[in-house]
N, C-alpha and C positions, 0 to 999 in steps of 0.2 A: 556578234563579232566584237573583239576587243577594241577599245578606243585609244589605248596607249600602248607603248612598248612594254611597260611593266605588266600590264594586263595580258598582253600576248604571251609573255614568258610564263606567267602564272597559268594561263590556259594550256600551254604545252605541258607544264608540270602536272596539271590536273588530268589531262588525257592519259599521260603515262601512268599515273597512280591508278586511274580507273582500269587500265590494262593489266594491273598487278605488279608494276615495278615499284620497289622501295627506293625512294630518292635520297641521296646524301647531299650534304651542303655543297654549294657550287664551288667553294674554294678548297674543299677537302679532297685532295688527290691521293690520299693514303687508304682511306676506308673503301672497301669493295662496294661497288654499287653504281647506279646511274645518277648523273647529275645534269641539271639544266642551268645554263648560265646565259646572261644577256650578252649579245654581241651587236655590233653596229648593224649587221644584216638581219638580225632577229634573235634567235636563240640557238645556242650550241648544246647539243645533247652528246655527252661523253660518258665514259664508264671506266672503272677500275676493276679488273678481275679479282676473284677471291685470293689469288696468289699475290696480289699487290702489283704495283707498277713494275714493269721489267723491260729491259731493252729488247728490241726485236731480234737480236742476235743470240738469244738464250738457247741452250741445248734443246729445250722443249718448244722451239719455235713453231714446228709443224702443228702441234696440239694447240698452242696459243693462237695461231692464225685461224685454225678451224673454229675455235671457240669465239674469237672476235668476229668472224664472218657470220656465225649463227646469231650472235647478239645484234650485230649490225642489221641483218636481215629482219629479225623480229621487231626491232625498234622502227626500222623503215616502214614495215608493214603497218604498224599501229599509226604512225604519222600520216602515211598516204591514205589509209582508210578514213581518216578524219579530214581529208582534203587539204593537207598542208603541202606546200612545195618545198622540197628538200634539196640540199646540195651536199654531196659527199666527195671527199678526196681520198683516193685509194691509200695514200701514205699517212693520212691523218687519223687521229683517234677521235672520231666524232662525226656528227651529222649536223649540218646547219639547217635550221628550219627558217625559211625566209619570211620576213614580214610580207603581208599581202601586197603592199604597194611596190615591193621589190621583185615579186614573182613575175616571171614572163607570162604574157597572156597565152591562154590555150589557143591552139589553132582552131579556126572555125571548121566544123564538119562539112565536108562537101559530099553531097550524094553522088554516087557513081552508078553506072548501069548495073553493077553487081549488088547494090544495096537493096 
């Protein structure tokens, strides 16, 4: 487990690289690809499509939304499989990976008669 915020961000980057993502610099918003940047809550994973940044009102909005949904689902799957707690906003371009101490506790499993 990482001991600092920077180590946490580097661990998220490493996990995404291991999953096959090529990462671009965190301040580079023009180059297509996935980036991981530090935020107060943890790490923000965001991306720029091959066509570059574009407003959501473009004529190809339907295709862009479908592609964004696919990228979002794939990145979320990788992060969740590694035990991260994530926060996404539908209107935002990115996924926040929460620092462990900011993640809400998991509810305790309660056995029921059906278990």
